[in-house]
A tleap script that builds the chain and sets N, CA, C and O, in Angstrom:
source leaprc.protein.ff14SB
mol = sequence {
  NMET ALA GLU ASN GLU GLU VAL PRO LYS PRO
  VAL GLU SER PHE GLU THR CYS LEU ASP GLU
  LEU GLU GLN VAL VAL LYS GLN LEU GLU ALA
  GLY ASP LEU PRO LEU GLU ARG SER LEU GLU
  LEU PHE GLU ARG GLY MET ALA LEU SER ASP
  THR CYS ARG LYS GLN LEU GLU ALA ALA GLU
  THR ARG VAL GLU MET LEU ILE ARG LYS ASP
  GLY LYS ILE GLN ALA GLU PRO PHE ARG PRO
  ASP LYS SER ASP LYS CPRO
}
set mol.1.N position { 0.838 -1.164 0.000 }
set mol.1.CA position { 0.000 0.000 0.000 }
set mol.1.C position { 0.893 1.241 0.000 }
set mol.1.O position { 1.879 1.298 0.735 }
set mol.2.N position { 0.553 2.218 -0.810 }
set mol.2.CA position { 1.337 3.436 -0.897 }
set mol.2.C position { 1.199 4.240 0.388 }
set mol.2.O position { 0.207 4.124 1.108 }
set mol.3.N position { 2.213 5.058 0.662 }
set mol.3.CA position { 2.212 5.835 1.901 }
set mol.3.C position { 1.081 6.842 1.974 }
set mol.3.O position { 0.566 7.111 3.060 }
set mol.4.N position { 0.681 7.408 0.834 }
set mol.4.CA position { -0.335 8.453 0.856 }
set mol.4.C position { -1.768 7.915 0.796 }
set mol.4.O position { -2.715 8.701 0.845 }
set mol.5.N position { -1.945 6.610 0.692 }
set mol.5.CA position { -3.288 6.026 0.699 }
set mol.5.C position { -3.808 5.964 2.123 }
set mol.5.O position { -3.101 5.560 3.046 }
set mol.6.N position { -5.056 6.372 2.283 }
set mol.6.CA position { -5.660 6.334 3.608 }
set mol.6.C position { -6.301 4.984 3.860 }
set mol.6.O position { -6.970 4.429 2.988 }
set mol.7.N position { -6.095 4.464 5.048 }
set mol.7.CA position { -6.738 3.226 5.451 }
set mol.7.C position { -8.148 3.582 5.896 }
set mol.7.O position { -8.316 4.486 6.714 }
set mol.8.N position { -9.178 2.891 5.376 }
set mol.8.CA position { -10.537 3.220 5.782 }
set mol.8.C position { -10.711 3.064 7.289 }
set mol.8.O position { -10.307 2.059 7.875 }
set mol.9.N position { -11.314 4.067 7.899 }
set mol.9.CA position { -11.554 4.040 9.339 }
set mol.9.C position { -12.747 3.126 9.613 }
set mol.9.O position { -13.780 3.246 8.955 }
set mol.10.N position { -12.614 2.215 10.577 }
set mol.10.CA position { -13.750 1.339 10.872 }
set mol.10.C position { -14.943 2.153 11.378 }
set mol.10.O position { -14.777 3.151 12.080 }
set mol.11.N position { -16.132 1.714 11.014 }
set mol.11.CA position { -17.346 2.406 11.432 }
set mol.11.C position { -17.548 2.187 12.934 }
set mol.11.O position { -17.499 1.062 13.430 }
set mol.12.N position { -17.774 3.288 13.632 }
set mol.12.CA position { -18.013 3.189 15.066 }
set mol.12.C position { -19.412 2.634 15.300 }
set mol.12.O position { -20.284 2.741 14.439 }
set mol.13.N position { -19.616 2.045 16.462 }
set mol.13.CA position { -20.929 1.484 16.773 }
set mol.13.C position { -21.959 2.598 16.883 }
set mol.13.O position { -21.616 3.757 17.118 }
set mol.14.N position { -23.207 2.236 16.714 }
set mol.14.CA position { -24.299 3.196 16.833 }
set mol.14.C position { -24.261 3.879 18.194 }
set mol.14.O position { -24.409 5.097 18.294 }
set mol.15.N position { -24.063 3.088 19.228 }
set mol.15.CA position { -24.068 3.628 20.592 }
set mol.15.C position { -22.933 4.621 20.804 }
set mol.15.O position { -23.120 5.659 21.440 }
set mol.16.N position { -21.748 4.300 20.267 }
set mol.16.CA position { -20.599 5.196 20.387 }
set mol.16.C position { -20.879 6.516 19.673 }
set mol.16.O position { -20.615 7.589 20.214 }
set mol.17.N position { -21.412 6.432 18.460 }
set mol.17.CA position { -21.735 7.639 17.695 }
set mol.17.C position { -22.801 8.468 18.404 }
set mol.17.O position { -22.700 9.694 18.463 }
set mol.18.N position { -23.813 7.809 18.937 }
set mol.18.CA position { -24.888 8.521 19.619 }
set mol.18.C position { -24.369 9.205 20.883 }
set mol.18.O position { -24.736 10.345 21.168 }
set mol.19.N position { -23.524 8.517 21.632 }
set mol.19.CA position { -22.936 9.116 22.836 }
set mol.19.C position { -22.120 10.365 22.485 }
set mol.19.O position { -22.226 11.399 23.145 }
set mol.20.N position { -21.304 10.246 21.435 }
set mol.20.CA position { -20.494 11.399 21.037 }
set mol.20.C position { -21.380 12.537 20.536 }
set mol.20.O position { -21.117 13.706 20.818 }
set mol.21.N position { -22.428 12.190 19.795 }
set mol.21.CA position { -23.361 13.210 19.303 }
set mol.21.C position { -24.015 13.950 20.465 }
set mol.21.O position { -24.170 15.170 20.415 }
set mol.22.N position { -24.395 13.226 21.503 }
set mol.22.CA position { -24.990 13.859 22.680 }
set mol.22.C position { -24.011 14.828 23.339 }
set mol.22.O position { -24.407 15.900 23.799 }
set mol.23.N position { -22.725 14.448 23.385 }
set mol.23.CA position { -21.711 15.336 23.959 }
set mol.23.C position { -21.527 16.590 23.110 }
set mol.23.O position { -21.375 17.690 23.640 }
set mol.24.N position { -21.542 16.417 21.802 }
set mol.24.CA position { -21.420 17.555 20.892 }
set mol.24.C position { -22.579 18.524 21.106 }
set mol.24.O position { -22.384 19.736 21.191 }
set mol.25.N position { -23.785 17.972 21.192 }
set mol.25.CA position { -24.968 18.815 21.396 }
set mol.25.C position { -24.868 19.583 22.714 }
set mol.25.O position { -25.172 20.775 22.761 }
set mol.26.N position { -24.445 18.912 23.774 }
set mol.26.CA position { -24.295 19.585 25.075 }
set mol.26.C position { -23.318 20.751 24.986 }
set mol.26.O position { -23.568 21.829 25.524 }
set mol.27.N position { -22.195 20.517 24.294 }
set mol.27.CA position { -21.200 21.584 24.160 }
set mol.27.C position { -21.752 22.758 23.364 }
set mol.27.O position { -21.529 23.915 23.718 }
set mol.28.N position { -22.472 22.459 22.288 }
set mol.28.CA position { -23.047 23.531 21.477 }
set mol.28.C position { -24.136 24.284 22.235 }
set mol.28.O position { -24.240 25.506 22.127 }
set mol.29.N position { -24.942 23.559 22.997 }
set mol.29.CA position { -26.019 24.204 23.755 }
set mol.29.C position { -25.477 25.099 24.864 }
set mol.29.O position { -26.138 26.062 25.253 }
set mol.30.N position { -24.296 24.801 25.373 }
set mol.30.CA position { -23.700 25.629 26.421 }
set mol.30.C position { -23.452 27.042 25.898 }
set mol.30.O position { -23.535 28.012 26.651 }
set mol.31.N position { -23.151 27.152 24.614 }
set mol.31.CA position { -23.049 28.445 23.966 }
set mol.31.C position { -21.844 29.283 24.319 }
set mol.31.O position { -21.808 30.461 23.962 }
set mol.32.N position { -20.863 28.742 24.997 }
set mol.32.CA position { -19.708 29.549 25.399 }
set mol.32.C position { -18.454 29.193 24.598 }
set mol.32.O position { -17.339 29.266 25.117 }
set mol.33.N position { -18.639 28.811 23.348 }
set mol.33.CA position { -17.523 28.415 22.501 }
set mol.33.C position { -17.229 29.491 21.458 }
set mol.33.O position { -18.129 30.223 21.045 }
set mol.34.N position { -15.976 29.585 21.037 }
set mol.34.CA position { -15.668 30.477 19.916 }
set mol.34.C position { -16.366 29.977 18.651 }
set mol.34.O position { -16.674 28.791 18.529 }
set mol.35.N position { -16.608 30.876 17.730 }
set mol.35.CA position { -17.322 30.536 16.500 }
set mol.35.C position { -16.670 29.376 15.763 }
set mol.35.O position { -17.365 28.447 15.350 }
set mol.36.N position { -15.362 29.405 15.590 }
set mol.36.CA position { -14.675 28.352 14.836 }
set mol.36.C position { -14.869 26.983 15.492 }
set mol.36.O position { -15.099 25.992 14.799 }
set mol.37.N position { -14.778 26.923 16.814 }
set mol.37.CA position { -14.991 25.649 17.530 }
set mol.37.C position { -16.436 25.190 17.382 }
set mol.37.O position { -16.700 23.998 17.232 }
set mol.38.N position { -17.371 26.136 17.424 }
set mol.38.CA position { -18.788 25.796 17.238 }
set mol.38.C position { -19.022 25.196 15.862 }
set mol.38.O position { -19.770 24.229 15.720 }
set mol.39.N position { -18.384 25.766 14.854 }
set mol.39.CA position { -18.532 25.237 13.494 }
set mol.39.C position { -17.934 23.835 13.376 }
set mol.39.O position { -18.513 22.961 12.732 }
set mol.40.N position { -16.780 23.627 13.998 }
set mol.40.CA position { -16.161 22.300 13.984 }
set mol.40.C position { -17.079 21.271 14.640 }
set mol.40.O position { -17.276 20.175 14.115 }
set mol.41.N position { -17.634 21.637 15.786 }
set mol.41.CA position { -18.537 20.718 16.489 }
set mol.41.C position { -19.806 20.464 15.679 }
set mol.41.O position { -20.308 19.341 15.635 }
set mol.42.N position { -20.319 21.515 15.038 }
set mol.42.CA position { -21.513 21.346 14.214 }
set mol.42.C position { -21.249 20.367 13.085 }
set mol.42.O position { -22.065 19.483 12.824 }
set mol.43.N position { -20.101 20.520 12.406 }
set mol.43.CA position { -19.746 19.598 11.318 }
set mol.43.C position { -19.613 18.170 11.830 }
set mol.43.O position { -20.078 17.227 11.191 }
set mol.44.N position { -18.975 18.019 12.987 }
set mol.44.CA position { -18.822 16.673 13.571 }
set mol.44.C position { -20.182 16.098 13.927 }
set mol.44.O position { -20.441 14.917 13.696 }
set mol.45.N position { -21.048 16.927 14.487 }
set mol.45.CA position { -22.395 16.481 14.838 }
set mol.45.C position { -23.193 16.035 13.627 }
set mol.45.O position { -23.916 15.040 13.689 }
set mol.46.N position { -23.070 16.759 12.532 }
set mol.46.CA position { -23.774 16.378 11.305 }
set mol.46.C position { -23.260 15.043 10.778 }
set mol.46.O position { -24.043 14.210 10.323 }
set mol.47.N position { -21.946 14.838 10.839 }
set mol.47.CA position { -21.365 13.563 10.390 }
set mol.47.C position { -21.841 12.416 11.279 }
set mol.47.O position { -22.185 11.343 10.783 }
set mol.48.N position { -21.859 12.644 12.590 }
set mol.48.CA position { -22.330 11.607 13.517 }
set mol.48.C position { -23.802 11.300 13.290 }
set mol.48.O position { -24.215 10.141 13.310 }
set mol.49.N position { -24.587 12.344 13.076 }
set mol.49.CA position { -26.013 12.160 12.811 }
set mol.49.C position { -26.228 11.328 11.550 }
set mol.49.O position { -27.084 10.444 11.526 }
set mol.50.N position { -25.458 11.607 10.512 }
set mol.50.CA position { -25.562 10.864 9.265 }
set mol.50.C position { -25.176 9.397 9.469 }
set mol.50.O position { -25.832 8.500 8.939 }
set mol.51.N position { -24.115 9.161 10.235 }
set mol.51.CA position { -23.690 7.788 10.528 }
set mol.51.C position { -24.777 7.037 11.288 }
set mol.51.O position { -25.088 5.892 10.961 }
set mol.52.N position { -25.355 7.680 12.301 }
set mol.52.CA position { -26.430 7.045 13.077 }
set mol.52.C position { -27.627 6.731 12.187 }
set mol.52.O position { -28.205 5.648 12.274 }
set mol.53.N position { -28.001 7.689 11.321 }
set mol.53.CA position { -29.145 7.487 10.428 }
set mol.53.C position { -28.910 6.295 9.505 }
set mol.53.O position { -29.800 5.466 9.318 }
set mol.54.N position { -27.714 6.210 8.930 }
set mol.54.CA position { -27.404 5.092 8.031 }
set mol.54.C position { -27.455 3.760 8.769 }
set mol.54.O position { -27.942 2.766 8.231 }
set mol.55.N position { -26.949 3.740 10.011 }
set mol.55.CA position { -26.975 2.495 10.783 }
set mol.55.C position { -28.408 2.105 11.143 }
set mol.55.O position { -28.749 0.922 11.143 }
set mol.56.N position { -29.241 3.088 11.447 }
set mol.56.CA position { -30.644 2.789 11.746 }
set mol.56.C position { -31.370 2.268 10.507 }
set mol.56.O position { -32.181 1.346 10.597 }
set mol.57.N position { -31.074 2.858 9.360 }
set mol.57.CA position { -31.689 2.377 8.123 }
set mol.57.C position { -31.263 0.944 7.817 }
set mol.57.O position { -32.071 0.130 7.372 }
set mol.58.N position { -29.991 0.644 8.058 }
set mol.58.CA position { -29.504 -0.720 7.832 }
set mol.58.C position { -30.187 -1.694 8.780 }
set mol.58.O position { -30.540 -2.806 8.386 }
set mol.59.N position { -30.374 -1.281 10.023 }
set mol.59.CA position { -31.038 -2.146 10.995 }
set mol.59.C position { -32.497 -2.369 10.611 }
set mol.59.O position { -33.033 -3.462 10.787 }
set mol.60.N position { -33.126 -1.336 10.091 }
set mol.60.CA position { -34.534 -1.449 9.703 }
set mol.60.C position { -34.736 -2.524 8.637 }
set mol.60.O position { -35.744 -3.231 8.639 }
set mol.61.N position { -33.767 -2.639 7.728 }
set mol.61.CA position { -33.906 -3.642 6.671 }
set mol.61.C position { -33.773 -5.062 7.214 }
set mol.61.O position { -34.159 -6.022 6.548 }
set mol.62.N position { -33.227 -5.197 8.420 }
set mol.62.CA position { -33.046 -6.522 9.018 }
set mol.62.C position { -34.155 -6.897 9.991 }
set mol.62.O position { -34.190 -8.013 10.508 }
set mol.63.N position { -35.038 -5.974 10.230 }
set mol.63.CA position { -36.104 -6.217 11.202 }
set mol.63.C position { -37.123 -7.203 10.638 }
set mol.63.O position { -37.489 -7.156 9.463 }
set mol.64.N position { -37.555 -8.073 11.498 }
set mol.64.CA position { -38.653 -8.956 11.102 }
set mol.64.C position { -39.943 -8.385 11.664 }
set mol.64.O position { -40.037 -8.057 12.847 }
set mol.65.N position { -40.922 -8.275 10.799 }
set mol.65.CA position { -42.206 -7.751 11.242 }
set mol.65.C position { -43.064 -8.904 11.781 }
set mol.65.O position { -43.070 -10.006 11.232 }
set mol.66.N position { -43.769 -8.622 12.847 }
set mol.66.CA position { -44.716 -9.599 13.370 }
set mol.66.C position { -46.078 -9.291 12.765 }
set mol.66.O position { -46.578 -8.170 12.854 }
set mol.67.N position { -46.655 -10.293 12.160 }
set mol.67.CA position { -47.981 -10.121 11.590 }
set mol.67.C position { -48.897 -11.198 12.141 }
set mol.67.O position { -48.449 -12.280 12.522 }
set mol.68.N position { -50.167 -10.892 12.175 }
set mol.68.CA position { -51.154 -11.832 12.698 }
set mol.68.C position { -51.820 -12.559 11.526 }
set mol.68.O position { -52.422 -11.929 10.657 }
set mol.69.N position { -51.704 -13.895 11.513 }
set mol.69.CA position { -52.340 -14.733 10.497 }
set mol.69.C position { -53.110 -15.825 11.211 }
set mol.69.O position { -52.547 -16.569 12.014 }
set mol.70.N position { -54.375 -15.920 10.922 }
set mol.70.CA position { -55.235 -16.939 11.528 }
set mol.70.C position { -55.146 -16.914 13.047 }
set mol.70.O position { -55.137 -17.964 13.689 }
set mol.71.N position { -55.079 -15.723 13.621 }
set mol.71.CA position { -55.035 -15.592 15.071 }
set mol.71.C position { -53.683 -15.882 15.692 }
set mol.71.O position { -53.543 -15.839 16.915 }
set mol.72.N position { -52.695 -16.173 14.879 }
set mol.72.CA position { -51.365 -16.475 15.399 }
set mol.72.C position { -50.389 -15.394 14.952 }
set mol.72.O position { -50.522 -14.822 13.870 }
set mol.73.N position { -49.415 -15.129 15.801 }
set mol.73.CA position { -48.369 -14.182 15.437 }
set mol.73.C position { -47.258 -14.952 14.755 }
set mol.73.O position { -46.754 -15.943 15.282 }
set mol.74.N position { -46.884 -14.484 13.578 }
set mol.74.CA position { -45.893 -15.185 12.791 }
set mol.74.C position { -44.825 -14.187 12.346 }
set mol.74.O position { -45.144 -13.073 11.934 }
set mol.75.N position { -43.588 -14.582 12.430 }
set mol.75.CA position { -42.496 -13.722 11.983 }
set mol.75.C position { -42.425 -13.731 10.471 }
set mol.75.O position { -42.563 -14.777 9.836 }
set mol.76.N position { -42.207 -12.555 9.896 }
set mol.76.CA position { -42.077 -12.439 8.454 }
set mol.76.C position { -40.926 -11.479 8.172 }
set mol.76.O position { -40.854 -10.421 8.798 }
set mol.77.N position { -40.031 -11.812 7.256 }
set mol.77.CA position { -38.909 -10.919 6.961 }
set mol.77.C position { -39.401 -9.542 6.521 }
set mol.77.O position { -40.401 -9.433 5.811 }
set mol.78.N position { -38.709 -8.512 6.939 }
set mol.78.CA position { -39.048 -7.146 6.564 }
set mol.78.C position { -38.722 -6.940 5.091 }
set mol.78.O position { -37.618 -7.241 4.637 }
set mol.79.N position { -39.690 -6.428 4.361 }
set mol.79.CA position { -39.490 -6.115 2.946 }
set mol.79.C position { -39.972 -4.692 2.724 }
set mol.79.O position { -41.176 -4.435 2.760 }
set mol.80.N position { -39.055 -3.767 2.497 }
set mol.80.CA position { -39.466 -2.386 2.262 }
set mol.80.C position { -40.385 -2.296 1.046 }
set mol.80.O position { -40.280 -3.093 0.114 }
set mol.81.N position { -41.271 -1.332 1.069 }
set mol.81.CA position { -42.213 -1.132 -0.034 }
set mol.81.C position { -41.433 -0.870 -1.315 }
set mol.81.O position { -40.607 0.041 -1.378 }
set mol.82.N position { -41.699 -1.660 -2.312 }
set mol.82.CA position { -40.985 -1.511 -3.599 }
set mol.82.C position { -41.944 -1.060 -4.677 }
set mol.82.O position { -41.817 -1.468 -5.831 }
set mol.83.N position { -42.916 -0.212 -4.315 }
set mol.83.CA position { -43.935 0.230 -5.262 }
set mol.83.C position { -43.371 1.130 -6.347 }
set mol.83.O position { -44.022 1.328 -7.373 }
set mol.84.N position { -42.165 1.688 -6.150 }
set mol.84.CA position { -41.583 2.564 -7.160 }
set mol.84.C position { -40.885 1.796 -8.276 }
set mol.84.O position { -40.424 2.393 -9.249 }
set mol.85.N position { -40.805 0.466 -8.138 }
set mol.85.CA position { -40.184 -0.353 -9.181 }
set mol.85.C position { -41.272 -0.913 -10.086 }
set mol.85.O position { -42.364 -1.226 -9.613 }
set mol.86.N position { -40.989 -1.043 -11.389 }
set mol.86.CA position { -41.996 -1.570 -12.346 }
set mol.86.C position { -42.318 -3.016 -12.128 }
set mol.86.O position { -43.137 -3.582 -12.851 }
savepdb mol mol.pdb
quit
């Protein structure tokens, strides 16, 4: 691997990202930061929010929905609505 190639950073867990996002929000809400630091934290918060959203969307695709058939609850794989496909 060449020296200038970046190694992909492993994705942090949802919980880790959410915890850090909460800390970022607390710091921003305190309001006693210089503008440049506030902007840095805002950018980091947006990145963390995006990471959390993507992880939640991925989890949603793995969820099994419980449906009632003939009075019984039966597990059925989650299938997102594909009405936009022909």
